[in-house]
C-alpha positions, 0 to 999 in steps of 0.5 A: 611116748608111743611104742610098737612091737611091730609095724602094724601094732601101735600101742596106746600111750604109756607115759607121763614123765618129768624133764628138768634142766640146770645151767650154771655160770660157774664152769667149775661148779657141778650141778649134779645135786641140783638135777637130783633135787629137781627130779626127786621133787617130780618123782610123782611124774615117773617112777620106772627109771631116771637119768641125767646127762651132764656136759663135763669140762672139755665138751663131752656129754656124760649120761647115767640112767637106770631103772628105779626111783631117783634116790636109788639110781642117783645115789651119792656115789653116782653124783660124786663122779658126774661133774659139769655145770650144765645138765638135764634129767628125766623121770620115766613113767611107763606102765607096759609089762614088756621086758624091752622096757628094762633096757637102757635104750628105752630110758632117758635122757637119750644120748645121741652121737654120730660123726656129725652131731652129739646131744642128749634129749629128755622127752615128755610126751607122745607123737601120734604120727611118729610111725610116718616120720620113722618110715620116712627116716628109714627110707633115707637109710636111718637105722633105729635101735628102739620102737619109741617116738623119742628115738624118732625125734632124736633121729629127725633132729640129727637128720635136719642138722645135716643141712643147718648147724643152727639149733633154733632152725633145726628145732623149728624145722623139726616142730613142723613135722611133729604133730603131738604133745610134748615138752622136751629138753636138749643138751648139746655139746656146746653147753646149751640147753634148749627147752621146747613146748609143743604148739598146743602146750599139752605138757607143762614146762616152766623157767626159773632162775636162782642168783647167789653171791657166788653163782647164777643159775637158769632152771627149766622144769616140767613143774614149778615145784622143781624150781622151788626145791632149789630155792629158785624163782619161777620166771614164767612158763614156756609158751606153746610153740616156743623154743627157749635157749638157756645159756650160762654165757648168754642168758635166756633167749627165745622165739615162737616156732609155731603159732596156734589159734588155740592151746590144749593144756591137759586138764588132768594136770590140775585134776591128778598129775601135778603136785598141789604146790605147783603152778601150771601156766599161771594157775595154782594146782592146789587152788583148782582142786580146792575149788573143784571140791567147793563146786561139788558141795554146792550142787550136792543134794545130799547136803540138803538133808539135815539127818544125813549131815549130822552124821556125815564126814568127808574123807579124801582118797589120798593124795590127789583127793585131799585138796578137793576134800578140803574144799568140799568139807569147807563148803559143806560145813562138815568134818574133814577126816583122814579116814584112809591110811596110805602106804606111801611105798606103793605107787599109783594104781590106776595106771598099773599094768594088769587088772589083778595087780591093780586090785591087789595094790588097793589093799596094799596101798589103802586101809580104812581107819575104823574108829573114824568111819564106823557109824558114819555117812562117809563122803569120799572125794577122789580125782577120777574113776577110770576102770572102776575097779579101784573105786569099788575096792575102796568102797568095800573097804570103807563099808566093811569098816562099818560105814552107814553109807558110802557116797562118792564124789569125783572131781573130774567129769566122766572119762569116756574116751582114751587119751592119745596124748600121753596118758595111759587111759585104756580103750573106750570099752575098758573105761567104765564111763565110756562103756556104760555111756554107750550101753545105757545112754546119757541119762542113765549111765552114771546111775549104772556106774553107781550100781556097779561100784556099789556106792550109795550115791555118785556125783561127778564134776561137770565139764563147765565147772572144771573149766571154771575152776581152772580159770582157762577158756575151753579152747585153752584146754585139752578135754578129749578124754571127757568129750571125744574131741581131739585137737590133733589131726594125727589123732583123728586120723588114727581114730578113723583108721581104727574105725575102718578096721573095726568096721571091716572086722564086723 
């Protein structure tokens, strides 16, 4: 989700969230507990705030949201007081330090109600052209409470609804204006859930069903693990550009709103974001990560040295490094060792605001097991190097624990450009690979990164091997942060504006 502090300043994308929805054909049954389970299974996608919207008997939408983890916000007291057989939920993953993000107005689901329409919206994504849309809406008299693209989407939908009451038509019209990456759910006052995925399919979104002797349920979730936790069956993914109508009375109905010649599923879903037990667009996340590890081992020259191998161990950086390390250890025929102990009460660090907070969090989060790493050639497997600070700290911790050498293997290719589609990657100058590539050139920058982070050796995944491991075609994935080639027109427009501003300053 984009935010801005004023009309001239557009901050970088800050979020990667989870959406979840359930509809049940028993109007006396409350699905609040299902929403809780679906959201807690996707807690990894957002830890700042959580919330649910439920259509209660009688036709009004009740929304509850607050800062904190799912288990804290949606406790038994809250769930026992929210009844309804249709509902949606949201986990938020914003990283800004601004105080405005403590306001309920910035949490989701966003409950919108005026004298014409009522609905609740759960949104995962970023709309780079939201400022233009917002200006058009303000010119037509719309008043905004927040500086988020989520509210812009809601106001756009409400404005279109003045001309038609058909929700498919409303959403189809809205999608022609939204040039961005998104998966979103809408709960309307008639008891329907609409699930929408952007035309390029950046964000994952899937459908499931659960049938018992008493009831039938339809489920929509960012990841398939949200369906699994309910004991449901994964039906399929929502197609890029598709809107799906989930109704406990009419079942599932869908249509393609916008057809694109290509797709752009975010490769980082497989490298880092998604849970390993999830299946994204028909591809097992765990299997991809294992194959990424196999790829690295197959091309690792260190493994040709018998003296090195006889004293080598493979150590994952938990948690996303585990599947990769399993694949690497298998292919290399080396011991897989849990040499880093993780404090599970400290969340992901690469996306934390503030350099000092990130650095301190590394020691809070990870501690090497000296008995395992002392006197060993340690090969550590991690998903990515963004700024380089976290990797440097990890290397120092392992070396201080007595390792002979520390060798870094990264399952993702070098991240050289910022993301405008919803991941909190910093500017090129703050990205160690982007910065060093510009300073040292294509042939030398990885060696300079190795020196900077203090590793004895460093190897990255190649883009070709990443694509092969995922099993998609190149034009089915978004690789923008790895190549600098952005699939959205609005992003390229922003980049051109930034270059022009930079040129004027020079």
